[in-house]
Steps between C-alpha positions, in 0.01 A plus 500: 500500500597185309724374777225567754244304297731201473582504870134539591411207273775293661377578852138428408599168342719406797230577754231333289687176442681471832232614744163444333388230744557699823352811338191302396456369853545844654273691260254215442516578129670350198776743409713270283325581171473866592876513563569323172281737304665803662844357421403453135354851489826651630705312241266612220519858628880474483479375139259777405728764654787367290305508173196726509449486123448124493148370449595168658630666818187714520272198462703299753468783750125522442449126540722492811309790656172329419628178656604683818166682527319175426679329789437798726134585433335246272467123467815388314354161409231644271503724196314808612427852388849631584659266243252609234563867576876448468449324169307800368700782658860386436497559121327837545757614758784384277357692204464816707854459633656456157294786358615727784864397450473571126381854575792560737754387238375734228 
């Protein structure tokens, strides 16, 4: 899985940086920032898979996912409801995750 994530991130980055102009002309949409956000998401997913107990990796993954969804569905130039929801939900999810892991270890 780890090798696949790294190769997928490499391919996404290569296509995004090398071919963003022709893709933009063909699709009539700006895909450069979308490709960048997906690339960052894949790298953060790789880091999280390597160290699932890390709060930093969990938060990076959450922020990267929010960034990708923001580029895909929302207006990325404004702070909107999705950013506020992430700010409120991330600590709650982390607490539930650590609580669940503590139960499994006992």
